[in-house]
C-alpha positions as CSV (number, residue, x, y, z in Angstrom):
1,M,-11.9,7.6,-64.0
2,A,-11.8,4.4,-62.3
3,T,-8.8,3.1,-64.3
4,L,-6.9,5.8,-63.6
5,Q,-7.8,5.0,-59.7
6,I,-7.1,1.6,-60.4
7,L,-3.3,2.6,-61.5
8,K,-3.0,5.0,-58.5
9,N,-4.2,2.2,-56.2
10,G,-1.1,-0.2,-57.9
11,L,1.6,2.3,-58.1
12,V,1.0,2.9,-54.0
13,F,1.1,-1.0,-53.8
14,V,4.0,-1.8,-56.1
15,V,6.4,0.5,-53.9
16,F,5.1,-0.5,-50.7
17,A,6.0,-4.2,-51.9
18,V,9.3,-3.5,-53.5
19,C,10.3,-1.7,-50.4
20,I,8.8,-4.3,-47.6
21,R,11.9,-6.2,-48.0
22,Y,13.7,-3.1,-46.0
23,Y,11.8,-2.9,-43.0
24,Y,12.6,-4.3,-40.0
25,D,11.2,-3.6,-36.4
26,T,14.1,-4.8,-34.5
27,P,17.0,-2.8,-35.5
28,L,19.1,-3.3,-32.7
29,Q,21.5,-6.1,-32.5
30,N,24.7,-6.4,-30.3
31,C,24.1,-3.2,-30.0
32,E,26.3,-3.1,-26.9
33,E,29.3,-3.4,-28.6
34,K,28.2,-0.4,-30.7
35,F,27.1,1.9,-28.0
36,G,28.5,1.0,-24.5
37,G,30.4,3.5,-22.8
38,K,29.7,5.9,-25.9
39,V,28.3,9.5,-25.3
40,V,25.0,10.1,-26.4
41,V,23.6,13.2,-26.4
42,I,19.6,13.4,-26.9
43,T,18.0,17.1,-26.8
44,G,14.3,16.9,-26.2
45,S,14.3,14.1,-23.9
46,S,12.3,14.7,-21.1
47,S,9.0,12.7,-22.8
48,G,7.5,11.1,-26.1
49,I,10.4,9.9,-28.9
50,G,13.2,11.7,-27.0
51,E,12.5,10.1,-23.9
52,E,12.1,6.4,-25.4
53,A,15.6,7.0,-27.4
54,A,17.2,7.4,-24.2
55,Y,16.2,4.5,-22.8
56,Q,17.0,2.5,-26.1
57,A,20.6,3.7,-25.7
58,A,20.8,2.6,-21.7
59,R,19.7,-0.7,-23.1
60,C,23.2,-0.7,-25.0
61,H,24.9,0.9,-22.5
62,A,25.8,3.9,-23.6
63,D,26.6,6.9,-21.4
64,L,23.7,9.6,-22.3
65,V,23.4,13.8,-21.9
66,L,19.9,14.4,-21.6
67,V,19.2,18.0,-22.7
68,A,15.4,19.7,-22.6
69,R,13.1,22.6,-20.7
70,R,11.8,20.3,-17.7
71,R,14.8,19.7,-15.4
72,S,12.1,17.5,-13.3
73,R,11.3,15.0,-15.9
74,L,14.7,14.9,-17.0
75,L,15.8,13.6,-13.7
76,Q,12.8,11.0,-13.9
77,V,14.4,9.9,-17.3
78,R,17.6,10.0,-15.9
79,E,16.9,7.4,-12.7
80,N,14.9,4.9,-15.7
81,A,18.4,5.3,-17.6
82,L,20.3,4.1,-14.9
83,K,18.4,1.2,-13.9
84,L,18.4,0.1,-17.8
85,G,21.6,-0.2,-18.2
86,S,23.7,3.2,-18.5
87,R,26.7,3.7,-16.1
88,R,26.5,7.6,-16.3
89,V,23.6,10.0,-17.1
90,E,24.1,14.0,-16.8
91,V,21.0,16.3,-17.5
92,I,20.9,19.8,-18.6
93,A,17.6,21.6,-18.0
94,Y,17.7,24.3,-21.3
95,D,15.0,26.4,-23.0
96,F,15.8,26.1,-26.6
97,S,13.8,29.2,-28.0
98,N,17.3,31.1,-26.3
99,T,20.2,30.4,-29.3
100,E,22.5,33.1,-27.6
101,N,23.8,30.9,-24.9
102,I,23.7,27.2,-26.4
103,K,27.5,27.6,-27.0
104,V,28.2,27.6,-22.8
105,K,25.2,26.5,-21.7
106,V,24.9,23.4,-23.3
107,V,28.3,22.1,-26.0
108,E,30.6,23.2,-23.4
109,M,28.5,22.2,-20.3
110,I,28.5,18.6,-22.2
111,A,32.4,18.9,-22.8
112,K,33.0,19.6,-19.3
113,K,31.1,16.9,-18.0
114,M,31.9,14.2,-20.4
115,G,35.0,15.2,-22.1
116,R,33.4,14.2,-25.1
117,I,30.6,13.8,-27.8
118,D,30.4,10.2,-29.7
119,H,26.7,10.9,-31.1
120,L,24.0,13.4,-31.0
121,I,19.9,13.0,-31.5
122,L,18.3,16.3,-32.1
123,N,15.3,15.7,-31.3
124,H,13.1,19.1,-29.5
125,A,10.7,20.6,-31.4
126,I,7.9,22.7,-30.7
127,Q,5.0,21.5,-33.0
128,V,2.0,24.0,-33.8
129,D,-1.0,22.4,-35.6
130,G,-4.5,24.4,-37.0
131,N,-6.1,26.2,-39.3
132,I,-3.5,29.6,-38.4
133,L,-4.9,31.5,-40.8
134,M,-8.2,31.6,-38.6
135,H,-6.2,33.3,-35.9
136,I,-4.2,35.7,-38.0
137,D,-2.9,37.9,-34.9
138,Y,-0.9,35.1,-34.2
139,L,1.0,35.0,-37.5
140,N,3.3,37.5,-36.6
141,L,7.0,37.3,-36.7
142,K,7.9,37.3,-32.6
143,Y,5.8,34.6,-32.5
144,L,7.3,32.6,-36.1
145,S,10.6,33.8,-34.6
146,T,10.2,31.8,-31.2
147,I,9.1,28.6,-33.3
148,M,12.0,29.2,-35.9
149,N,14.5,29.5,-33.1
150,I,13.4,26.2,-31.3
151,N,12.9,24.2,-34.6
152,V,15.4,25.4,-36.8
153,H,17.8,27.7,-35.5
154,S,18.8,25.7,-31.7
155,H,19.8,22.9,-34.4
156,V,21.7,24.7,-36.6
157,E,23.8,26.4,-33.3
158,I,23.9,22.8,-31.3
159,F,25.2,21.0,-34.3
160,R,27.5,24.0,-35.5
161,Q,29.1,24.1,-32.2
162,S,29.4,20.3,-31.5
163,L,31.2,19.5,-34.8
164,P,34.7,19.7,-33.6
165,Y,33.9,17.5,-30.8
166,L,32.1,15.0,-33.1
167,E,35.0,14.7,-35.6
168,A,37.3,14.0,-32.9
169,R,35.6,10.7,-32.4
170,N,34.1,9.9,-36.1
171,G,30.5,10.7,-34.5
172,S,27.3,10.6,-36.0
173,V,24.2,13.5,-35.7
174,V,20.7,12.3,-36.1
175,V,18.4,15.3,-37.0
176,T,14.5,14.5,-36.2
177,S,12.5,15.9,-39.3
178,S,9.3,15.0,-40.6
179,I,7.6,13.1,-43.8
180,L,5.9,17.0,-43.4
181,G,9.6,18.9,-44.4
182,E,8.7,16.9,-48.0
183,T,5.1,17.2,-48.0
184,P,2.8,19.6,-47.1
185,A,-0.4,19.5,-44.6
186,W,-3.3,22.0,-44.8
187,A,-3.5,22.2,-41.0
188,S,0.8,22.2,-40.5
189,A,1.9,25.2,-42.2
190,V,4.3,26.7,-39.7
191,Y,5.4,23.4,-38.2
192,A,5.6,21.9,-42.1
193,A,8.0,24.8,-42.7
194,T,10.5,24.1,-40.0
195,K,10.9,21.0,-41.2
196,H,11.6,22.0,-44.7
197,A,14.1,24.1,-43.3
198,L,15.6,21.2,-41.6
199,N,15.7,19.2,-44.6
200,G,17.4,21.9,-46.5
201,Y,19.5,22.8,-44.2
202,F,21.0,19.5,-43.3
203,Y,20.8,18.0,-46.6
204,S,23.3,20.4,-47.6
205,I,25.1,19.8,-44.8
206,Q,25.7,16.4,-45.7
207,Q,27.3,17.5,-48.7
208,Q,29.4,19.9,-47.3
209,L,30.6,17.0,-44.9
210,L,31.4,14.7,-48.1
211,L,33.5,17.4,-49.7
212,K,35.7,17.8,-46.8
213,N,36.2,14.1,-46.1
214,S,34.5,15.1,-42.9
215,S,34.4,11.8,-40.7
216,V,30.9,12.7,-39.1
217,A,27.6,11.4,-40.5
218,V,24.4,13.1,-40.6
219,V,21.2,11.0,-40.6
220,V,17.9,13.0,-41.6
221,A,15.0,11.3,-40.0
222,N,12.0,12.1,-41.7
223,I,9.3,10.9,-39.1
224,G,5.7,9.9,-40.0
225,W,2.8,9.0,-37.4
226,V,4.5,7.9,-34.1
227,R,2.0,6.8,-31.5
228,T,3.6,8.5,-28.7
229,P,1.2,9.6,-25.7
230,A,-0.2,12.6,-27.5
231,V,-0.4,11.8,-30.8
232,A,-2.1,8.7,-29.7
233,E,-4.9,10.1,-28.3
234,Y,-5.1,12.6,-31.7
235,L,-5.3,9.4,-33.6
236,D,-7.9,8.1,-31.7
237,S,-9.9,10.6,-31.7
238,G,-11.2,10.3,-35.0
239,Y,-9.7,13.9,-36.1
240,V,-7.4,12.5,-38.6
241,P,-8.1,9.1,-40.8
242,V,-5.1,7.5,-40.5
243,H,-4.8,3.6,-41.1
244,S,-2.6,1.8,-38.7
245,F,-0.9,0.2,-41.1
246,F,0.7,3.8,-42.0
247,Q,1.4,4.7,-38.1
248,G,4.5,3.5,-36.2
249,T,5.3,2.9,-32.5
250,L,7.2,4.9,-30.2
251,E,9.4,1.9,-29.3
252,G,10.0,1.1,-33.4
253,C,10.9,4.8,-33.8
254,A,12.9,5.6,-31.1
255,K,15.5,2.0,-31.9
256,S,15.2,3.3,-35.8
257,L,16.8,6.8,-34.8
258,V,19.6,5.0,-32.2
259,D,20.5,2.3,-34.7
260,S,21.0,5.2,-37.4
261,L,23.1,6.7,-34.9
262,E,25.6,3.5,-36.4
263,K,24.6,2.7,-39.6
264,R,25.0,6.4,-40.9
265,M,22.9,6.5,-43.7
266,R,21.6,9.6,-45.6
267,T,17.7,9.3,-44.6
268,L,15.7,7.1,-42.0
269,N,12.3,7.2,-42.7
270,Y,10.1,6.2,-39.8
271,P,7.3,4.1,-40.4
272,L,8.5,3.1,-43.8
273,F,4.9,2.7,-44.9
274,G,3.5,6.0,-43.5
275,A,6.4,7.7,-45.5
276,L,5.9,6.2,-48.6
277,Y,2.1,6.6,-48.5
278,N,2.7,10.2,-48.0
279,R,5.1,10.7,-50.8
280,V,3.2,9.0,-53.2
281,Q,-0.3,10.7,-52.2
282,W,1.2,13.8,-52.3
283,Y,2.7,13.4,-55.8
284,V,-0.6,11.8,-57.2
285,N,-2.8,13.5,-55.3
286,P,-1.9,17.2,-54.2
287,W,-5.0,17.3,-52.4
288,F,-5.1,14.3,-50.6
289,H,-4.5,16.0,-47.1
290,L,-7.6,17.3,-47.6
291,Q,-9.5,14.4,-46.4
292,Y,-7.9,15.6,-42.5
293,S,-11.2,17.7,-42.6
294,G,-11.9,16.6,-39.0
295,V,-9.4,18.3,-37.5
296,P,-11.0,21.5,-35.2
297,D,-10.3,24.9,-36.3
298,D,-7.9,26.0,-33.5
299,S,-4.0,25.7,-33.3
300,S,-2.5,24.0,-30.3
301,T,1.0,23.5,-29.4
302,F,3.0,20.2,-28.4
303,V,5.9,20.8,-26.5
304,N,8.0,17.7,-25.9
305,D,4.9,15.6,-27.0
306,N,3.1,17.6,-24.4
307,P,-0.2,19.7,-25.5
308,I,-0.3,22.9,-24.4
309,V,-3.3,25.3,-26.1
310,V,-1.6,28.4,-27.4
311,I,-4.7,29.3,-29.6
312,S,-8.2,27.9,-28.5
């Protein structure tokens, strides 16, 4: 057993050592040349990663369209983005649980306001954590359908409706997924399911775009533990024993998302070591996620990184 454990630890170390050369902390360089005057649309931009991505794009003098539920928060982000360097920032308040009006109230509205779409960051999501089987009444189709609309169906629809505009501008799309789209977690069954769906759909779309020689690039961003205000509180509480080495910063994550629009890679992993850790652990020790046994037996929903308790 001791030898096996040494081999496991050695494998983790080798993977980290090989990949460290590809890790970067400050990827945004000469970004004004890349994004100045470009129209960057960011969903879920009223707080958390989406808000910070708006600020990073603003520093690159991009023109922004911010889309989220809370108009009041969007207006605050707009004011900050204008101070940081954006010449123009438009806001659209929209609830992505409604997928039927995305074409008219989001995509066509963007086209009317801005005339084009150069880049798109799909960042909106609703997160459900907790042992869902302890609250079986919430495990019903209506509840799951709402989560799927926000986390999956709305992403599919806004991409579909935006594709002609993106192809006209040789644009790119970043889909903010999660490492839970590749590995499971006992307390995130519903959330992990939506992220698996995102990965399956948009990795397939990557292949279809290549087949049709499309000029549009799709980047799947597998995001791990990032210290947004809500997640930092969660990590610091001790419920989830994730070492700081495997955690990412809000600024670093947002920079990587914006930078990937230009780099047009197939997959973005952030933080790099956290993503690798989860993958290696899952394949070597499928039960590793049970170390997170300190998570309370309830289910909380995070909308734009703001916690809302839906099951208590």
